[in-house]
C-alpha positions as CSV (number, residue, x, y, z in Angstrom):
1,X,-65.2,28.7,-55.8
2,X,-63.7,29.3,-59.0
3,X,-60.0,27.7,-59.6
4,X,-57.7,28.5,-62.1
5,X,-55.3,25.8,-62.3
6,X,-51.7,26.8,-64.0
7,X,-50.6,24.3,-66.7
8,X,-48.1,22.9,-64.3
9,X,-50.5,21.3,-62.7
10,X,-51.3,18.9,-64.5
11,X,-47.5,18.1,-65.5
12,X,-47.3,17.7,-61.8
13,X,-49.9,15.1,-61.9
14,X,-49.2,13.5,-65.0
15,X,-45.7,13.0,-63.7
16,X,-46.4,12.2,-60.4
17,X,-43.9,14.8,-58.8
18,X,-43.7,16.2,-55.5
19,X,-47.0,17.7,-55.2
20,X,-48.8,14.6,-56.5
21,X,-51.1,14.1,-53.4
22,X,-52.2,17.3,-53.1
23,X,-52.7,18.1,-56.8
24,X,-54.8,14.4,-56.5
25,X,-57.0,16.2,-53.9
26,X,-57.8,19.0,-56.0
27,X,-58.9,17.1,-59.0
28,X,-61.1,14.8,-56.9
29,X,-62.5,18.0,-55.1
30,X,-63.4,19.0,-58.9
31,X,-64.8,15.9,-59.8
32,X,-67.2,15.9,-57.2
33,X,-68.5,19.2,-57.9
34,X,-67.1,20.9,-54.8
35,X,-64.8,23.1,-56.8
36,X,-65.6,24.9,-60.3
37,X,-62.0,24.7,-62.2
38,X,-60.7,26.7,-65.1
39,X,-57.6,26.2,-67.5
40,X,-56.4,28.6,-70.0
41,X,-56.9,27.4,-73.9
42,X,-52.9,27.8,-74.2
43,X,-52.6,25.2,-71.2
44,X,-54.6,22.7,-73.8
45,X,-52.6,23.4,-76.3
46,X,-49.5,23.0,-74.2
47,X,-50.7,19.5,-72.5
48,X,-51.6,18.3,-76.0
49,X,-48.0,19.0,-76.9
50,X,-46.2,17.3,-73.8
51,X,-49.0,14.3,-73.7
52,X,-48.0,13.6,-77.4
53,X,-44.2,13.7,-76.7
54,X,-44.6,11.3,-73.8
55,X,-46.6,8.7,-75.7
56,X,-43.9,9.1,-78.3
57,X,-41.4,8.5,-75.9
58,X,-43.1,5.6,-74.8
59,X,-42.9,4.0,-78.2
60,X,-46.6,4.7,-78.6
61,X,-47.2,5.7,-82.3
62,X,-50.2,7.1,-84.7
63,X,-52.9,6.2,-84.5
64,X,-52.8,4.6,-81.1
65,X,-50.9,7.8,-80.2
66,X,-54.1,10.3,-81.2
67,X,-56.3,8.1,-79.5
68,X,-54.9,8.2,-76.4
69,X,-54.3,12.1,-76.7
70,X,-57.9,12.7,-77.3
71,X,-58.8,10.5,-74.4
72,X,-56.7,12.2,-72.0
73,X,-57.9,15.6,-73.0
74,X,-61.3,14.6,-73.1
75,X,-60.9,13.5,-69.6
76,X,-59.4,16.8,-68.6
77,X,-61.9,18.9,-70.1
78,X,-64.4,16.8,-68.8
79,X,-63.8,18.5,-65.4
80,X,-62.2,21.8,-66.4
81,X,-63.4,24.4,-68.4
82,X,-60.9,25.9,-70.9
83,X,-61.2,29.6,-71.1
84,X,-59.9,31.7,-73.8
85,X,-58.3,35.3,-73.2
86,X,-59.7,38.4,-74.7
87,X,-56.8,40.8,-76.9
88,X,-56.9,43.3,-74.4
89,X,-55.8,41.0,-71.6
90,X,-53.0,39.6,-73.9
91,X,-51.8,42.9,-74.3
92,X,-51.7,43.7,-70.5
93,X,-49.9,40.4,-70.0
94,X,-47.1,41.1,-72.4
95,X,-46.4,44.6,-71.0
96,X,-46.9,43.6,-67.2
97,X,-43.3,44.0,-65.5
98,X,-44.4,42.2,-62.9
99,X,-43.7,38.8,-64.5
100,X,-40.6,37.7,-66.1
101,X,-42.4,34.7,-67.7
102,X,-44.9,36.1,-70.1
103,X,-46.6,32.6,-70.3
104,X,-47.6,33.0,-66.6
105,X,-48.4,36.5,-67.1
106,X,-51.3,35.2,-69.8
107,X,-52.3,32.6,-67.4
108,X,-52.7,35.0,-64.6
109,X,-54.4,37.4,-67.1
110,X,-57.0,34.8,-68.0
111,X,-57.8,33.9,-64.3
112,X,-58.1,37.7,-63.7
113,X,-60.3,37.8,-66.7
114,X,-62.4,35.1,-65.3
115,X,-62.8,36.4,-62.1
116,X,-61.3,33.3,-60.4
117,X,-61.0,33.2,-56.5
118,X,-58.0,31.6,-56.3
119,X,-55.1,30.7,-59.1
120,X,-53.1,27.2,-58.3
121,X,-49.6,26.9,-59.4
122,X,-46.6,24.8,-58.6
123,X,-44.3,27.7,-59.4
124,X,-45.5,30.4,-56.8
125,X,-42.2,32.6,-57.3
126,X,-43.0,33.1,-61.0
127,X,-46.2,35.0,-59.5
128,X,-44.5,36.9,-56.7
129,X,-45.0,40.4,-58.2
130,X,-48.7,39.5,-59.0
131,X,-51.4,41.4,-57.5
132,X,-52.7,39.4,-55.2
133,X,-55.7,41.9,-54.0
134,X,-58.3,40.5,-56.2
135,X,-56.7,36.5,-56.6
136,X,-55.3,34.6,-54.1
137,X,-52.0,32.7,-55.2
138,X,-51.7,29.1,-53.9
139,X,-49.6,26.2,-54.3
140,X,-51.7,23.0,-54.4
141,X,-50.4,22.2,-50.9
142,X,-51.5,25.6,-49.5
143,X,-54.6,25.3,-51.4
144,X,-55.9,22.0,-49.7
145,X,-54.7,23.1,-46.4
146,X,-56.7,26.4,-46.5
147,X,-60.1,25.1,-48.7
148,X,-60.0,21.4,-48.8
């Protein structure tokens, strides 16, 4: 099964929010080789910024900050594959009126382009207008209940 992880899945895990346990189970299934997981390159850019800001907030500065950031990103990319998105899909994402949040539209287009089976996100409402005839959109808890 090909699973696309929205950026907020990693934020949920890093900050140990409400769906942390379900996200943990999904990441374990990926690490065990039971799922093939994908993220957008944009996700990696966003995580890079968020993680750096968190390290800075913790009083960790360069060069230690850079080392920890690299270690964290390398760990993430050791279990998921980062995908680019074509110009055509970017334009489609920009103009898809089913989405109020264009960044979510880009995530959706990236998952569609990669022919993923499921897109896992914390914010289901951001995808409520998406065409789910080719990809299912589930929360981490829903994904665990249905597929794990």
